[in-house]
TORMI-364997 format. One line per 10 residues: number of its first residue (from 1); for each residue x, y, z of N, C-alpha, C, O, CB. Coordinates in steps of 0.2 Angstrom, whole numbers. Glycine has a CB too. Example, Ala and Ser with C-alpha at 12.3 -4.5 7.8 and 13.67 -1.06 7.14 Angstrom:
# TORMI-364997
1> 66:-28:39:62:-22:39:66:-16:39:71:-17:42:57:-22:45; 64:-11:35:68:-5:36:64:0:39:67:6:40:70:-3:29
# end
This chain:
# TORMI-364997
1> -152:398:234:-150:404:236:-149:404:244:-152:400:248:-157:409:235; -144:407:246:-141:407:252:-144:413:256:-145:418:254:-134:407:253; -147:411:262:-150:416:267:-144:420:270:-139:417:273:-155:414:272; -144:426:271:-139:430:274:-142:431:281:-147:434:283:-138:437:271; -138:429:286:-139:430:293:-134:434:296:-128:433:295:-140:423:297; -136:439:301:-132:443:304:-127:439:309:-130:434:312:-135:449:308; -121:441:310:-117:437:315:-117:441:321:-114:447:321:-110:436:312; -119:438:326:-119:442:333:-114:438:337:-113:432:338:-126:441:337; -110:442:340:-104:440:344:-107:439:351:-111:443:354:-98:444:344; -105:434:355:-107:433:362:-104:439:366:-108:441:370:-104:427:365
11> -98:442:365:-96:447:370:-100:454:369:-102:457:374:-89:449:369; -102:455:363:-107:461:361:-113:460:365:-116:465:368:-108:462:354; -116:454:364:-123:453:368:-122:453:375:-126:456:379:-126:446:366; -117:451:378:-115:451:385:-115:458:387:-117:460:393:-109:447:387; -111:462:383:-110:470:385:-117:473:385:-118:477:390:-105:473:380; -121:472:380:-128:475:380:-132:473:386:-135:477:389:-132:473:374; -132:467:389:-135:465:395:-133:468:401:-137:470:405:-135:457:395; -126:469:401:-123:472:407:-125:480:408:-127:482:413:-116:472:407; -125:483:402:-127:490:402:-134:491:403:-136:495:407:-126:493:395; -139:486:401:-146:487:402:-147:485:410:-151:489:413:-150:482:398
21> -144:481:413:-145:479:420:-143:485:424:-146:486:429:-142:472:422; -137:488:423:-134:493:427:-139:499:426:-140:503:431:-127:495:424; -142:500:420:-146:506:419:-153:505:423:-155:510:426:-148:507:412; -156:499:423:-162:498:427:-161:498:434:-165:500:438:-165:492:425; -155:496:437:-153:496:444:-152:503:446:-152:504:452:-148:491:445; -150:508:442:-148:514:444:-154:519:446:-153:524:449:-144:518:439; -160:517:445:-166:521:446:-166:527:442:-168:532:444:-165:523:454; -165:526:436:-166:532:431:-173:534:430:-177:529:429:-162:530:424; -174:540:431:-181:542:431:-183:546:424:-189:547:423:-183:547:436; -179:546:420:-180:549:413:-179:557:413:-176:559:417:-188:548:411
31> -181:560:408:-180:567:407:-186:571:408:-187:577:406:-178:568:400; -191:569:412:-197:572:414:-195:578:418:-191:578:423:-202:568:417; -198:584:417:-197:590:421:-201:590:427:-207:588:426:-198:597:417; -199:592:432:-203:592:438:-207:598:438:-205:604:436:-198:592:445; -214:597:440:-219:602:440:-220:604:447:-218:601:452:-225:600:436; -224:609:448:-226:611:455:-230:606:458:-235:603:455:-230:618:455; -229:605:464:-233:600:468:-230:593:467:-234:588:468:-240:600:466; -224:592:464:-221:585:463:-215:584:468:-212:589:470:-219:584:456; -215:578:470:-209:576:474:-206:570:471:-209:566:469:-211:575:482; -199:570:471:-195:564:469:-191:561:474:-187:565:477:-191:567:463
41> -192:555:475:-189:551:481:-187:544:478:-191:540:476:-193:550:487; -180:543:477:-177:537:475:-181:534:469:-182:528:469:-178:532:481; -181:539:464:-184:536:457:-191:536:457:-194:533:452:-181:530:456; -195:538:462:-202:538:462:-205:545:461:-203:549:465:-205:534:468; -209:546:456:-212:553:456:-219:552:458:-223:548:455:-212:555:448; -221:557:462:-228:557:464:-231:564:463:-227:569:465:-229:555:472; -237:565:461:-240:572:460:-246:572:464:-250:568:465:-241:573:452; -247:578:467:-253:579:470:-259:581:466:-264:579:468:-252:585:475; -258:584:460:-263:585:455:-260:585:448:-254:587:447:-267:592:457; -264:582:444:-262:582:437:-262:589:434:-268:592:434:-266:577:433
51> -257:591:430:-257:597:427:-257:596:420:-252:593:417:-251:602:429; -262:598:416:-263:597:409:-263:604:406:-267:608:407:-270:593:408; -258:605:402:-258:612:398:-264:612:393:-266:607:390:-251:613:395; -267:618:393:-272:620:388:-269:622:381:-264:626:381:-277:625:391; -272:620:376:-269:622:369:-273:628:367:-279:629:368:-270:617:364; -270:633:364:-273:639:362:-272:639:354:-266:639:352:-270:645:366; -277:640:351:-277:640:343:-279:647:341:-284:649:343:-281:635:340; -275:650:337:-277:656:334:-278:655:326:-274:652:323:-271:662:335; -284:657:324:-286:656:317:-281:659:312:-279:656:307:-293:658:316; -280:665:313:-275:669:309:-269:671:312:-268:677:313:-279:675:305
61> -265:667:314:-259:669:318:-254:671:313:-252:667:308:-257:663:322; -251:677:314:-246:679:310:-248:682:303:-254:684:303:-241:673:308; -244:683:299:-246:686:292:-247:681:287:-244:676:287:-240:691:290; -251:683:282:-252:679:276:-246:680:272:-244:685:270:-259:681:273; -242:674:270:-236:675:266:-238:677:259:-233:680:256:-232:669:266; -244:676:256:-245:678:250:-248:685:249:-247:689:244:-250:673:247; -252:688:255:-254:694:255:-252:697:262:-257:698:266:-262:694:254; -246:700:262:-244:702:269:-247:709:271:-247:710:277:-237:703:269; -250:713:267:-252:719:268:-260:719:269:-263:724:270:-251:724:263; -263:713:269:-270:712:269:-272:713:277:-269:710:281:-273:706:266
71> -277:717:278:-279:718:285:-283:712:288:-286:708:284:-284:724:286; -282:710:294:-285:705:297:-293:706:298:-295:712:300:-282:703:304; -297:702:296:-304:703:296:-307:698:301:-312:694:300:-307:701:289; -304:698:307:-307:694:313:-314:696:315:-318:692:317:-302:693:318; -315:703:315:-321:705:318:-327:705:313:-332:705:315:-320:713:320; -325:704:307:-331:704:302:-334:697:302:-330:692:302:-328:705:295; -341:696:302:-344:690:301:-345:689:294:-346:693:290:-351:690:305; -345:682:292:-346:681:285:-353:683:283:-358:682:287:-345:673:284; -354:685:276:-360:687:274:-365:681:274:-363:675:272:-360:690:267; -371:682:275:-376:676:275:-376:674:267:-376:677:263:-383:678:277
81> -377:667:267:-378:664:260:-384:666:256:-389:668:260:-377:657:260; -383:667:250:-389:669:246:-394:663:246:-392:657:246:-387:671:239; -401:665:245:-406:660:245:-405:657:238:-408:659:233:-413:663:246; -402:651:237:-401:648:231:-407:643:229:-408:640:224:-395:644:231; -412:642:234:-417:638:233:-424:642:231:-429:640:233:-419:634:240; -423:647:227:-429:651:225:-428:651:217:-423:651:214:-429:658:228; -434:650:214:-434:651:207:-432:658:204:-433:663:208:-441:649:204; -429:658:199:-426:665:196:-429:666:189:-429:662:185:-418:665:196; -432:672:189:-434:675:182:-428:677:178:-425:682:180:-440:680:183; -427:674:173:-421:675:169:-422:680:163:-418:684:161:-418:669:166
91> -429:680:161:-430:685:155:-437:684:153:-441:679:155:-426:683:149; -440:690:150:-447:690:147:-446:692:140:-442:697:138:-451:695:151; -450:689:136:-449:691:128:-456:690:126:-461:688:129:-444:686:125; -457:692:120:-464:692:116:-467:699:116:-465:703:120:-468:687:119; -473:699:113:-477:705:113:-482:705:118:-482:700:122:-481:706:106; -486:710:119:-491:711:124:-496:705:124:-499:703:129:-495:717:124; -498:703:118:-503:697:118:-500:690:120:-504:687:123:-506:697:110; -494:689:118:-492:682:120:-484:683:122:-480:683:119:-492:678:113; -484:684:129:-477:684:132:-475:677:134:-479:673:136:-478:689:138; -468:677:134:-465:671:136:-460:672:142:-456:677:141:-461:667:130
101> -460:669:147:-455:670:153:-451:664:154:-452:658:153:-459:671:160; -444:666:155:-439:661:156:-438:660:163:-435:665:166:-433:662:152; -440:655:166:-439:654:174:-434:648:175:-436:642:173:-446:653:177; -429:649:178:-424:643:179:-423:639:173:-423:633:173:-426:639:185; -421:642:167:-419:639:161:-425:635:158:-424:630:154:-414:634:162; -431:637:159:-437:634:156:-442:639:154:-443:644:158:-441:628:161; -445:639:148:-450:644:146:-457:642:148:-459:636:148:-449:645:138; -461:648:150:-468:647:152:-472:652:149:-469:658:148:-468:647:160; -478:651:147:-483:656:145:-488:657:150:-488:653:155:-486:654:138; -492:662:149:-498:663:154:-502:657:155:-505:654:150:-502:669:152
111> -503:655:161:-508:649:162:-504:642:162:-507:637:163:-513:649:158; -498:642:160:-494:636:159:-492:633:166:-489:637:170:-489:636:154; -492:627:167:-489:624:173:-483:619:171:-484:616:165:-495:620:177; -479:618:175:-473:614:173:-468:613:179:-470:616:185:-469:616:167; -463:609:178:-458:608:184:-452:611:182:-450:612:177:-457:600:185; -449:614:188:-442:617:187:-438:614:192:-440:612:198:-443:625:188; -431:614:191:-426:612:196:-424:618:199:-422:623:196:-421:608:192; -424:617:206:-421:623:210:-416:619:215:-418:615:220:-427:626:214; -410:620:214:-405:617:218:-405:609:216:-404:608:210:-406:618:225; -406:605:221:-407:598:219:-414:595:219:-415:589:219:-403:594:224
121> -419:600:220:-426:598:221:-429:600:214:-427:605:211:-429:602:227; -435:597:213:-439:599:208:-446:601:210:-449:598:215:-441:592:203; -448:607:208:-454:610:211:-459:611:205:-457:612:199:-453:617:214; -465:611:206:-471:611:201:-473:618:202:-475:620:208:-476:606:202; -474:622:197:-476:629:197:-481:630:192:-481:626:187:-470:634:197; -485:635:192:-490:637:187:-490:645:187:-490:649:192:-497:635:189; -489:647:180:-488:655:179:-495:658:179:-499:656:175:-484:656:172; -497:662:183:-503:666:183:-503:672:178:-508:672:175:-505:668:190; -498:676:179:-498:682:175:-491:684:173:-486:683:177:-502:688:178; -490:686:167:-483:689:165:-484:696:164:-487:699:159:-480:685:159
131> -480:700:168:-480:708:167:-474:710:164:-470:706:161:-481:711:175; -473:717:163:-467:719:159:-461:717:163:-456:715:159:-468:727:159; -460:718:169:-454:717:173:-455:711:178:-450:711:182:-452:723:176; -460:708:179:-461:702:184:-466:697:181:-469:698:177:-463:705:190; -466:691:185:-470:686:184:-473:684:190:-470:683:195:-466:680:180; -480:682:190:-483:680:196:-484:672:195:-487:670:190:-490:684:197; -482:668:200:-482:661:200:-486:659:206:-486:662:211:-475:658:199; -488:652:205:-491:649:210:-488:642:211:-487:638:206:-499:648:209; -485:641:217:-481:635:218:-486:629:220:-490:630:224:-476:636:224; -484:623:218:-488:618:219:-487:616:227:-481:615:229:-487:612:215
141> -493:615:230:-492:613:237:-491:618:242:-491:617:248:-486:608:238; -491:625:240:-491:630:244:-496:635:242:-498:636:237:-484:634:243; -499:638:248:-504:643:247:-501:650:245:-496:651:248:-509:643:253; -505:653:241:-503:660:240:-499:660:233:-497:655:230:-498:663:245; -498:667:231:-494:668:225:-488:671:226:-487:675:231:-498:672:220; -483:670:222:-476:673:223:-475:677:216:-476:675:211:-471:668:224; -472:683:217:-470:688:212:-463:687:211:-459:689:215:-473:695:213; -460:685:205:-453:685:203:-451:691:199:-454:692:194:-452:678:199; -447:695:202:-445:701:198:-440:699:193:-436:694:194:-443:707:203; -439:703:188:-434:702:183:-428:706:186:-427:712:187:-436:705:176
151> -422:702:187:-416:704:189:-412:708:184:-412:706:178:-412:699:192; -410:714:186:-405:717:181:-399:714:180:-396:712:185:-405:725:183; -396:714:174:-389:712:173:-389:704:175:-384:703:179:-384:716:176; -393:700:173:-392:693:174:-386:690:171:-382:686:174:-398:689:172; -384:693:165:-378:691:162:-374:697:162:-376:702:161:-380:689:154; -367:696:163:-363:701:163:-362:704:156:-360:701:151:-356:699:166; -363:711:156:-363:715:150:-358:720:150:-358:724:155:-370:718:148; -353:720:146:-347:725:146:-350:731:143:-353:731:138:-341:722:143; -349:737:146:-351:743:144:-345:746:140:-340:749:143:-353:748:150; -345:746:134:-340:749:130:-342:756:127:-348:756:124:-337:744:124
161> -338:761:127:-340:767:125:-336:769:119:-336:775:117:-340:772:130
# end
């Protein structure tokens, strides 16, 4: 296999060297714009102080191309996140003698203790009392009791009339 080598002529190389030497000898200073407080003498640029422009960023500059009529909500603060690290009472079933409570996808009866997953953590709780619309629990490692209310419409129910 033959290697392909470019052919350079001597006159072309000589021409490039002449142009380069003339360009460097002419004192070319480039395309830099002169700013306030600068002086240019014989190709030397000196500045009395460095001027650094500041960048300004606007979060919502211009219109949203997908929703052009949407008002800008720069003045509104984002809503605080919901407390996702709390156990949730999902439901209560059974009769008055033997009630069962569903807490974070696990069933508990009165006096029963167990572990529930809350977020990425596992908590140990004990059910003290199950009422009609709430459950009183005691968390392991914490003093005091917590009442978990039954949330309305935990599952989306469509109202058809």
